[in-house]
N, CA, C and O of each residue as an XYZ file, in Angstrom:
280
protein
N      34.263     -3.532      9.352
C      33.771     -4.622      8.544
C      32.299     -4.854      8.900
O      31.925     -4.837     10.073
N      31.475     -5.069      7.877
C      30.048     -5.284      8.087
C      29.748     -6.758      8.327
O      30.320     -7.644      7.692
N      28.851     -6.986      9.245
C      28.406     -8.359      9.486
C      27.357     -8.725      8.446
O      26.879     -7.856      7.717
N      27.003     -9.980      8.370
C      25.982    -10.425      7.421
C      24.636     -9.763      7.714
O      23.895     -9.413      6.795
N      24.333     -9.597      8.980
C      23.076     -8.938      9.380
C      23.076     -7.487      8.901
O      22.070     -7.008      8.377
N      24.194     -6.789      9.077
C      24.302     -5.401      8.623
C      24.150     -5.312      7.104
O      23.505     -4.397      6.593
N      24.740     -6.255      6.396
C      24.646     -6.272      4.940
C      23.202     -6.462      4.487
O      22.758     -5.823      3.534
N      22.471     -7.340      5.171
C      21.070     -7.571      4.820
C      20.220     -6.328      5.080
O      19.358     -5.976      4.274
N      20.468     -5.672      6.205
C      19.722     -4.452      6.539
C      20.027     -3.370      5.512
O      19.117     -2.690      5.037
N      21.287     -3.208      5.170
C      21.688     -2.212      4.183
C      21.071     -2.514      2.820
O      20.614     -1.608      2.123
N      21.060     -3.771      2.450
C      20.457     -4.191      1.178
C      18.971     -3.849      1.155
O      18.466     -3.355      0.148
N      18.265     -4.109      2.261
C      16.839     -3.794      2.347
C      16.592     -2.289      2.234
O      15.665     -1.858      1.548
N      17.412     -1.502      2.898
C      17.271     -0.039      2.861
C      17.484      0.471      1.441
O      16.714      1.301      0.955
N      18.515     -0.017      0.783
C      18.800      0.408     -0.589
C      17.668     -0.019     -1.520
O      17.254      0.750     -2.388
N      17.172     -1.228     -1.344
C      16.085     -1.730     -2.170
C      14.837     -0.865     -2.016
O      14.187     -0.541     -3.010
N      14.499     -0.489     -0.797
C      13.332      0.367     -0.551
C      13.517      1.735     -1.186
O      12.575      2.288     -1.753
N      14.715      2.285     -1.096
C      14.986      3.599     -1.696
C      14.837      3.546     -3.209
O      14.265      4.451     -3.817
N      15.348      2.494     -3.807
C      15.249      2.339     -5.265
C      13.793      2.185     -5.687
O      13.366      2.791     -6.670
N      13.030      1.383     -4.956
C      11.619      1.184     -5.292
C      10.851      2.493     -5.204
O      10.053      2.802     -6.088
N      11.079      3.262     -4.156
C      10.377      4.533     -3.979
C      10.765      5.522     -5.076
O       9.910      6.238     -5.598
N      12.037      5.565     -5.424
C      12.501      6.464     -6.482
C      11.882      6.088     -7.827
O      11.436      6.962     -8.571
N      11.853      4.803     -8.139
C      11.236      4.351     -9.394
C       9.747      4.658     -9.420
O       9.211      5.067    -10.450
N       9.082      4.462     -8.298
C       7.650      4.749     -8.214
C       7.382      6.232     -8.500
O       6.480      6.566     -9.269
N       8.166      7.114     -7.882
C       8.005      8.554     -8.100
C       8.300      8.919     -9.551
O       7.569      9.704    -10.156
N       9.365      8.354    -10.110
C       9.741      8.634    -11.489
C       8.636      8.212    -12.449
O       8.250      8.980    -13.330
N       8.124      6.987    -12.280
C       7.079      6.494    -13.171
C       5.797      7.309    -13.043
O       5.110      7.553    -14.034
N       5.481      7.722    -11.836
C       4.291      8.550    -11.628
C       4.404      9.855    -12.416
O       3.450     10.270    -13.074
N       5.551     10.490    -12.348
C       5.768     11.752    -13.070
C       5.722     11.521    -14.577
O       5.108     12.302    -15.304
N       6.366     10.458    -15.051
C       6.393     10.188    -16.484
C       4.997      9.857    -17.017
O       4.649     10.277    -18.121
N       4.196      9.117    -16.256
C       2.842      8.822    -16.696
C       1.974     10.078    -16.696
O       1.103     10.222    -17.553
N       2.198     10.990    -15.745
C       1.465     12.254    -15.764
C       1.808     13.044    -17.019
O       0.926     13.634    -17.642
N       3.084     13.059    -17.395
C       3.489     13.746    -18.625
C       2.832     13.110    -19.840
O       2.370     13.813    -20.739
N       2.787     11.783    -19.871
C       2.174     11.077    -20.990
C       0.687     11.402    -21.082
O       0.181     11.702    -22.163
N      -0.009     11.342    -19.955
C      -1.444     11.660    -19.954
C      -1.680     13.093    -20.418
O      -2.586     13.358    -21.210
N      -0.857     14.016    -19.918
C      -1.024     15.422    -20.287
C      -0.760     15.636    -21.772
O      -1.429     16.450    -22.408
N       0.202     14.917    -22.327
C       0.498     15.085    -23.757
C      -0.620     14.544    -24.638
O      -0.723     14.932    -25.802
N      -1.454     13.661    -24.114
C      -2.552     13.090    -24.891
C      -3.834     13.920    -24.809
O      -4.780     13.675    -25.558
N      -3.871     14.896    -23.908
C      -5.054     15.751    -23.784
C      -5.100     16.744    -24.937
O      -4.070     17.305    -25.310
N      -6.270     16.966    -25.500
C      -6.364     17.955    -26.582
C      -6.223     19.367    -26.024
O      -6.606     19.639    -24.886
N      -5.673     20.253    -26.831
C      -5.530     21.652    -26.425
C      -6.890     22.324    -26.495
O      -7.626     22.143    -27.465
N      -7.225     23.091    -25.482
C      -8.475     23.849    -25.456
C      -8.118     25.304    -25.225
O      -7.480     25.650    -24.231
N      -8.536     26.150    -26.151
C      -8.236     27.573    -26.010
C      -9.069     28.166    -24.870
O     -10.030     27.562    -24.392
N      -8.672     29.355    -24.458
C      -9.396     30.033    -23.374
C     -10.845     30.297    -23.797
O     -11.765     30.171    -22.989
N     -11.041     30.662    -25.067
C     -12.385     30.929    -25.577
C     -13.245     29.666    -25.539
O     -14.407     29.707    -25.134
N     -12.659     28.540    -25.966
C     -13.393     27.272    -25.934
C     -13.770     26.890    -24.509
O     -14.879     26.417    -24.263
N     -12.848     27.093    -23.568
C     -13.124     26.777    -22.174
C     -14.260     27.639    -21.636
O     -15.122     27.154    -20.904
N     -14.257     28.922    -22.001
C     -15.338     29.811    -21.561
C     -16.684     29.361    -22.136
O     -17.703     29.415    -21.449
N     -16.685     28.913    -23.412
C     -17.918     28.414    -24.017
C     -18.428     27.173    -23.283
O     -19.620     27.052    -23.001
N     -17.521     26.267    -22.983
C     -17.894     25.041    -22.270
C     -18.489     25.385    -20.910
O     -19.515     24.830    -20.516
N     -17.836     26.310    -20.189
C     -18.330     26.688    -18.858
C     -19.655     27.423    -18.944
O     -20.489     27.284    -18.050
N     -19.873     28.211    -20.007
C     -21.157     28.907    -20.124
C     -22.282     27.914    -20.437
O     -23.419     28.111    -20.009
N     -21.969     26.854    -21.181
C     -22.985     25.847    -21.505
C     -23.257     24.889    -20.350
O     -24.408     24.560    -20.061
N     -22.193     24.449    -19.696
C     -22.320     23.385    -18.700
C     -21.996     23.808    -17.277
O     -22.163     23.023    -16.344
N     -21.537     25.033    -17.103
C     -21.143     25.495    -15.774
C     -19.697     25.128    -15.480
O     -19.104     24.268    -16.131
N     -19.157     25.797    -14.493
C     -17.766     25.548    -14.102
C     -17.674     24.221    -13.355
O     -18.653     23.786    -12.749
N     -16.521     23.579    -13.391
C     -16.347     22.330    -12.645
C     -16.583     22.564    -11.152
O     -16.165     23.581    -10.598
N     -17.259     21.608    -10.512
C     -17.581     21.769     -9.103
C     -16.838     20.777     -8.215
O     -16.880     20.893     -6.990
N     -16.161     19.805     -8.817
C     -15.445     18.816     -8.019
C     -14.258     19.453     -7.313
O     -13.570     20.312     -7.864
N     -14.036     19.016     -6.090
C     -12.861     19.488     -5.367
C     -11.632     18.781     -5.909
O     -11.690     17.613     -6.293
N     -10.535     19.493     -5.936
C      -9.294     18.934     -6.465
C      -8.574     18.193     -5.351
O      -8.324     18.752     -4.283
N      -8.240     16.921     -5.606
C      -7.516     16.117     -4.630
C      -6.019     16.385     -4.689
O      -5.349     16.466     -3.659
N      -5.506     16.522     -5.904
C      -4.065     16.670     -6.064
C      -3.800     17.483     -7.322
O      -4.409     17.237     -8.363
N      -2.909     18.431     -7.231
C      -2.510     19.229     -8.367
C      -1.008     19.191     -8.471
O      -0.295     19.345     -7.480
N      -0.538     18.986     -9.677
C       0.904     18.976     -9.893
C       1.171     19.616    -11.244
O       0.547     19.257    -12.243
N       2.095     20.560    -11.272
C       2.436     21.251    -12.503
C       3.588     20.497    -13.162
O       4.609     20.224    -12.532
N       3.406     20.163    -14.446
C       4.418     19.418    -15.184
C       4.676     20.125    -16.495
O       3.738     20.435    -17.230
N       5.930     20.383    -16.794
C       6.276     20.979    -18.078
C       6.472     19.851    -19.084
O       7.156     18.864    -18.815
N       5.856     20.022    -20.243
C       5.930     18.986    -21.273
C       6.784     19.512    -22.417
O       6.515     20.577    -22.973
N       7.795     18.763    -22.752
C       8.657     19.117    -23.876
C       8.273     18.248    -25.058
O       8.422     17.027    -25.018
N       7.780     18.882    -26.107
C       7.370     18.133    -27.298
C       8.395     18.265    -28.385
O       8.224     17.702    -29.467
């Protein structure tokens, strides 16, 4: 049998797990939404952009591959 203290600790643990899971889920869903709003750029167009303006020089902080189902 669980004591009231044990129940409170268990409730806190479950609450933290749910919050973290929701945070991860929303992050992934917002990445999918942002990616779906980006215009498609062909390889040729990208090469033209890079020849005019140079290749991107910023370092990448985070990369995540997401498959988008339209």
